[in-house]
C-alpha positions in Angstrom: -0.3 0.0 0.3 1.5 3.4 -1.0 2.2 5.4 1.9 -0.1 8.3 0.5 -3.2 6.2 0.6 -5.2 7.6 3.1 -2.5 7.6 5.6 -2.9 10.0 8.6 -4.4 8.4 11.8 -5.9 11.5 13.1 -8.0 12.2 9.8 -8.9 8.1 9.4 -10.2 8.6 13.8 -12.6 12.0 12.9 -14.1 8.9 10.5 -14.3 6.1 12.0 -16.4 7.9 15.3 -17.8 9.5 12.7 -19.3 6.6 11.2 -19.8 4.7 14.7 -22.3 7.6 15.9 -24.1 8.1 12.5 -24.6 4.5 12.3 -25.6 3.8 16.2 -28.8 6.0 15.2 -29.9 2.8 13.0 -28.8 0.2 15.3 -25.8 -1.9 16.3 -24.1 -2.9 13.2 -21.3 -4.2 12.4 -19.4 -2.8 9.1 -17.1 -2.1 7.1 -16.0 1.5 4.7 -13.3 0.2 2.4 -12.1 2.4 -0.6 -10.3 0.5 -3.0 -8.0 1.6 -6.3 -9.5 -0.2 -9.2 -5.6 0.5 -10.9 -3.8 -1.1 -8.4 -6.0 -3.4 -5.5 -3.4 -4.1 -3.9 -3.6 0.1 -2.6 -6.7 -1.5 0.4 -7.6 1.3 3.2 -10.4 0.4 5.5 -12.6 1.6 8.6 -13.9 -1.3 10.3 -15.5 -2.6 13.8 -15.1 -6.1 12.0 -13.1 -8.5 14.3 -9.2 -7.4 15.2 -7.6 -10.6 13.7 -10.3 -11.3 10.1 -9.3 -7.8 9.5 -5.6 -9.1 9.9 -6.2 -11.9 7.5 -7.2 -10.1 4.8 -5.1 -7.5 4.7 -2.3 -9.6 4.6 -3.4 -12.1 2.4 -4.6 -9.6 -0.2 -8.3 -11.3 -0.2 -9.8 -8.4 -2.0 -8.5 -10.1 -5.2 -10.6 -12.7 -4.6 -13.4 -11.5 -3.1 -16.8 -12.0 -4.4 -18.2 -9.4 -2.3 -15.7 -6.9 -3.8 -15.8 -8.3 -7.9 -19.6 -7.9 -7.5 -19.4 -4.3 -6.1 -16.9 -3.1 -8.9 -20.1 -4.6 -11.6 -22.8 -2.4 -9.5 -24.0 0.8 -8.8 -27.0 -0.5 -6.4 -26.8 -1.7 -3.7 -27.2 -5.9 -3.0 -27.7 -8.2 -0.6 -24.8 -11.1 -0.1 -24.4 -14.5 1.7 -21.6 -17.1 0.8 -23.8 -18.1 -2.0 -23.1 -15.1 -4.2 -19.7 -17.0 -5.4 -22.1 -19.6 -7.1 -22.4 -17.3 -9.7 -18.9 -17.5 -11.4 -16.5 -19.3 -12.7 -13.9 -19.4 -10.4 -14.4 -21.2 -6.8 -14.4 -18.3 -4.1 -15.2 -19.8 -1.1 -12.0 -20.8 0.8 -12.7 -16.8 1.8 -15.6 -17.6 2.6 -15.1 -20.8 4.5 -12.4 -18.5 6.9 -15.1 -15.6 7.2 -17.8 -18.0 9.1 -15.0 -18.2 11.8 -15.5 -14.6 12.5 -19.4 -14.9 11.8 -19.1 -11.9 8.3 -21.1 -14.8 6.1 -23.7 -11.9 5.3 -24.5 -8.7 4.6 -25.5 -5.8 2.7 -23.3 -3.8 0.7 -23.6 0.0 -0.5 -21.3 1.0 -3.6 -20.2 4.2 -5.2 -16.7 4.7 -8.0 -15.4 7.4 -7.5 -13.6 9.9 -9.7 -10.6 8.8 -9.1 -11.3 5.6 -10.2 -11.9 4.2 -6.8 -14.4 1.5 -5.5 -15.6 2.5 -2.4 -18.2 0.2 0.0 -19.5 0.2 2.7 -20.9 -2.8 3.7 -23.2 -4.2 6.8 -22.6 -7.2 8.6 -25.9 -9.1 9.4 -24.6 -11.5 12.3 -26.7 -15.2 11.9 -28.5 -14.9 15.3 -30.1 -10.7 14.0 -30.5 -11.6 10.0 -34.8 -11.0 9.8 -34.0 -7.8 12.3 -31.1 -6.2 10.6 -31.8 -7.1 6.9 -35.7 -5.2 8.3 -33.5 -2.0 9.4 -31.4 -2.2 6.8 -34.1 -1.5 3.9 -35.9 -0.3 5.9 -33.3 3.1 6.0 -31.6 2.3 2.8 -31.7 5.2 1.5 -30.5 6.9 4.2 -27.4 4.6 4.9 -26.7 5.4 1.1 -26.3 8.6 1.5 -24.0 8.7 4.6 -21.6 6.3 2.3 -21.8 9.2 -0.1 -21.2 12.2 3.0 -18.9 9.7 4.7 -16.6 9.0 1.7 -17.0 13.1 0.6 -16.0 13.9 4.0 -12.4 11.9 4.1 -11.7 13.1 0.3 -12.5 16.9 2.0 -10.2 16.1 5.0 -7.3 14.9 2.9 -7.9 17.9 0.3 -6.7 20.1 3.3 -4.2 18.5 4.8 -2.5 19.1 1.1 -3.6 22.4 1.3 -2.0 23.2 4.5 1.2 21.2 3.8 2.1 23.0 0.5 0.2 26.3 1.4 1.3 27.2 4.5 3.7 30.3 3.8 5.5 29.6 7.3 6.1 26.1 6.4 8.3 27.9 3.6 7.5 24.5 2.2 7.2 24.8 -1.4 5.4 21.9 -2.8 6.9 21.2 -6.1 10.2 22.1 -8.0 10.3 25.1 -10.5 10.7 22.3 -13.0 6.9 20.5 -12.1 5.5 23.8 -11.5 6.0 24.6 -14.9 4.8 21.5 -16.7 2.4 21.1 -14.8 1.5 24.9 -14.9 1.4 24.1 -18.9 -0.7 20.9 -18.8 -3.2 22.9 -16.8 -3.3 25.5 -20.3 -3.9 22.1 -22.2 -0.3 21.3 -24.1 0.2 17.8 -24.4 3.4 16.4 -23.4 5.1 16.6 -26.6 4.1 20.4 -26.3 5.5 21.2 -23.2 8.8 19.3 -24.2 8.7 21.7 -27.1 7.8 24.7 -24.8 10.8 24.3 -22.3 13.7 22.6 -24.5 13.5 19.6 -22.7 12.8 15.8 -23.6 9.8 13.9 -23.6 10.7 11.6 -21.1 11.8 14.2 -18.6 8.1 15.9 -19.2 6.9 11.9 -17.7 9.2 12.0 -15.0 8.4 15.0 -13.4 4.8 14.1 -13.8 5.2 10.8 -12.4 6.9 12.7 -9.5 3.8 14.6 -8.9 1.3 12.4 -8.8 3.1 10.6 -6.2 3.8 14.1 -4.0 0.2 14.1 -4.4 -1.1 10.6 -4.0 -3.8 10.5 -6.4 -4.2 7.9 -10.0 -2.9 9.8 -12.5 -1.6 13.5 -14.0 -5.3 13.8 -14.9 -6.1 14.1 -11.4 -2.8 15.8 -10.7 -3.4 18.5 -12.6 -6.7 19.2 -11.5 -5.8 19.2 -7.6 -3.0 21.4 -8.5 -5.6 23.7 -9.8 -8.7 23.2 -7.3 -5.8 23.9 -5.2 -4.1 26.8 -6.2 -0.9 24.8 -5.9 0.5 26.2 -9.2 2.2 29.3 -10.1 2.1 31.2 -13.3 4.9 30.7 -15.5 6.0 33.1 -18.0 5.5 32.6 -21.7 
């Protein structure tokens, strides 16, 4: 998992406390709020009150790669109910993960889905403990719209908090810290003006490979998925300084 992939404990604790508080209105649920990088599924972030041992096993073994709930959610936009039979309709045998999750009473659930503009899969899964399936299912269906809105709200909060963190890290005059090197800023500026990499190389008198190298560096600094998102974030946060023509 990359260091930039939702790694701030303070922000994450704020979000967990918010989720705990908001979900308590509907009942006592086991839940998992998950963010998955669709381009690199190894990058997984989760806020959950699932049993700690199950969470550790899941992450260590990269079960998101074979989790039928995740795979199903990748092709959905509406919420769905699931249990171990979800794997039956696939050509691949996913029974292994459910065989282990049974030990932690994670077998039945309901998942709300969001695909965000950074090409990430976002899920809010609520587990229906076997002894309370009927009661929990009733609560979820009664408040389905509210729970889906909670997912949207939580994801907006966490992305906004991380944006603000970047803004404070790189825009605080007292820190004397510049977000980008002069060359990175030049390249980002021209990219934000709609110039192609080849055009930027010509304008700056550098090689195309140099442009791509610096763009890659910017993407890593901002913790985003690609150059398009880096440019958009740089513009939104006013991190890109104008350059003379």
